C-alpha positions in Angstrom: 10.4 7.6 -2.1 9.3 7.2 -5.6 12.1 6.4 -8.1 11.8 8.9 -11.3 16.0 7.8 -12.9 17.1 5.1 -13.0 20.0 3.9 -15.6 17.9 1.1 -17.7 14.1 1.2 -16.8 12.1 4.4 -17.9 9.1 6.0 -15.6 6.7 7.5 -17.9 4.5 10.0 -15.9 0.5 8.8 -15.6 -2.5 10.3 -14.3 -2.2 11.8 -10.2 -5.3 9.5 -8.6 -6.3 10.5 -4.8 -7.3 8.1 -2.0 -8.2 7.8 1.7 -4.9 6.8 3.5 -6.4 6.7 7.0 -8.6 9.2 7.2 -6.0 11.6 5.4 -6.2 12.0 1.8 -3.1 11.3 -0.4 -1.6 11.1 -4.1 -0.8 8.5 -6.0 -0.4 7.5 -9.7 -2.4 5.7 -12.8 -0.2 2.0 -12.8 0.8 2.1 -9.2 0.2 -0.7 -6.5 -1.7 0.7 -2.9 2.2 -0.8 -1.3 3.9 1.1 -4.5 2.1 4.1 -3.9 2.0 4.2 0.1 5.4 3.7 -0.3 6.4 6.4 -2.4 4.9 8.4 0.4 7.2 7.1 3.1 4.9 5.0 4.6 6.9 1.8 5.7 4.5 0.1 8.2 1.7 -1.4 6.4 0.3 -3.9 8.8 1.2 -5.8 12.5 2.1 -9.6 12.8 -0.6 -10.9 14.7 0.8 -12.7 17.6 3.6 -10.3 18.5 2.0 -7.0 16.4 5.5 -5.9 15.4 5.0 -3.9 12.5 5.3 -5.5 9.2 6.4 -3.7 5.4 6.7 -4.0 1.7 8.3 -7.5 1.3 7.6 -9.7 -1.1 5.6 -7.6 -3.9 4.2 -10.2 -5.5 1.2 -11.5 -3.2 2.9 -14.8 -1.5 3.4 -13.0 2.0 1.1 -11.3 4.5 3.1 -8.2 5.0 1.3 -6.1 3.6 -2.3 -7.2 4.0 -4.5 -4.4 4.7 -7.8 -3.2 4.9 -9.2 -2.0 1.6 -12.6 -0.3 1.5 -14.0 -2.0 4.7 -12.7 -5.4 3.5 -9.6 -6.9 5.0 -6.8 -8.7 4.3 -6.0 -7.3 0.6 -2.9 -7.7 -0.5 -1.6 -4.7 -1.2 1.5 -5.1 -3.2 -0.7 -6.5 -6.3 -3.8 -4.9 -6.0 -3.9 -1.6 -7.8 -4.6 1.9 -6.8 -8.0 3.4 -7.6 -9.5 6.8 -7.3 -11.3 7.2 -3.3 -10.2 3.5 -2.0 -10.0 4.1 1.4 -6.4 2.1 3.1 -6.0 1.7 6.6 -3.6 -0.4 8.2 -4.7 -3.5 10.3 -3.9 -6.3 12.9 -5.2 -9.8 14.2 -6.7 -10.9 11.3 -8.0 -8.3 9.7 -8.9 -5.9 13.3 -8.2 -2.1 12.2 -5.3 -1.0 14.8 
């Protein structure tokens, strides 16, 4: 799912970063946001709507919506589309204003 070749843009290789997503050690790269790293791994559902519990995914990618809110290092409602990935982060999906699913 990661874009590696593009007709206009270049994507230099960066250092691998390992983090924990729902109990599993996974890999991203330096410069990724949490949401972009998960998207590259094929993770499409980042959170669930509060009322209907419908899946939400990577949507605006600029921090304006709440579709990418996740629990990061125990902190709920982190906008993962604008939060840089860090080594050993613990990332989990959430529902109902920060309750882990």
